Each structure stands twice: as structure tokens, then as C-alpha cells.
N, C-alpha and C positions, 0 to 999 in steps of 0.2 A: 733348384739351387739349394734347397734345404739340406741335401745330403752332404754338402761341403762343410756345414757348420757343425763343429764339435761342441759338446756341452762345455761350459766354462771351466769346470774342474779338470776334465781330461785334456782339453786344448791348452789350458794354461800350464798344466804340469808337463805336457809334451814340449811346449815352447821353452819352458825353463830348462828341461833336460837337454834339448838341442842347443840352446844358447850357452848353457853351462859347459857342455862338452866340446862344441865346435865353434866357439866364439871367435877364436883367432882365424880359423879358416873362413868364417863368414865375413869378418872384417877385411881379410885379404881379397876375397871375392868381390866385395863392394868396391874396394880401391881399384882392382883390375877392371871391373865393369865401368868405372868412370874414366879409366885411362884408354880403353879401347876406341871410343869415338874420336878421341884426340889423335890416336895413332893413325887411324884411317882417314883423317882429314875431313870428318863429317861435321865438325864444329867451326862455323865461320867466326871471324873476329867479333868479339862481343865483350862487354864490360863485366860479365858475371862468371863465366865458366872457361877455364883454360889457363895457360901460362901468360898472365897479364903483367907486362912490364912496359915502360915506354919504348924500349928497343924492340920487343916482340910485337908491339902494336903499331910499329912504324910503317909496316907494309904487309899485305896479305902473305907474301912469300916468307917473311920473317915470322909471322904468326904461325903458319903451318909447320915451318921447320922447328920452331921452339916447342910447339906442342908435341911433335913427333919425338923430339929428344926427351921431353919430360915423360911421355908415355912409355918410352923404352926403358928409361931409368926406373919408373914406378913398377912396371911389370917385372923387370929383373930383380928389383929389391924385394918384391913380394914373393917371387919364386925362391930366392935365396933365403928369405925370412922363414918361409914355410919349410924348406928343406932343413934349415938349421934349428928350427923351433924345438924339436924333440930333444936334441943334445943340450941346447942352452937352458931350456926349462928344467931338464933333469939335473943339470948342474946347480941351477938356482934353488931348486927344491931341496937338494941334498945339503946345500949350504945354509939356507934360511927357512926351509920348511914351506908349508902351505901346499896347495894343490896346483896342478898344471894350468888350469884356467886363470889363476891369479897372475902367472908370469907370462903366459903365451901371448895374450892380447897386447900388453905393452911392448913386447918384443916385435910384433908385427907392425905396430904403430911407429916404433923407432926405425924399423926398416923402411917404412914409407917416408919418414922424415929424411932419412939418408938418401933415398931416391930423389926426393925433391931437391935437396941440397946438391946432390950430384948433377942434376939437370941444370940447376942455376949456374954452377961452376962451369959445366960444359958449354952452356950457351954463351956465357960472358967471356970465357977464356979461349975457346976454340971456334966460336961462331956457330 
């Protein structure tokens, strides 16, 4: 297992480079990875992980339906966020300066928030 360990100088520099360049993509991948188990119905009703409201926890059917809706919205918002990231960050950079990594991660997080808000609206208004 020793061959997996990089010296602290090289490993740290590599991780900083990857995090600095692909931060938004990594955040989107983490959000998508947390949404997939909910989409496939692998997460039973629990008080810790998932779309937890009194209405969604009222029955197992409501739980799985609410979590599927939320997972669909999260995955769609992350896909759209990543697709529009380049244009939005280029616009923000040209307007206010700084580099892409400064603007891309908040954009992806805002897309995730819109996905959550969309799923809440969908679940409460459309069932």
C-alpha cells in the first residue's frame, strides 16, 4: 500500500490543483452521488438523509415518491448548472474579474438550491 502514498509536497500540490481547477465539477458530482440512492429508492424512511417533511414521512409511498422527485430535480439542476457554468462564469469574470473557480462553485451550489426548492414546490403543489 505504500505506493499509493505521495509525499506531502507533491500530493498537497496535486490536490490543490485539482480542487482549484475542478471544484465546481467535484461539488456537482458529490450532489449527484447523494441524489442517486434517493432516486433508486435505496434509502428507507429515516430522520437523517432524504426529503424529510411531515408529509413525506407520513407513509413509505410518500417518502419514496418525494425522494424520487427531489433526486430528479437535483440531478437536472446539476446538469444544467454544469452546462451553463462556462457561460455564466465567463460573464461574471468579464464583469467583476477574478478567476473561474471563484464563480463556478457558487453557481453550482445555487443550482442545487434551485433544485431543492423546485422539488419542494413540486411535492407540495403537484403531489
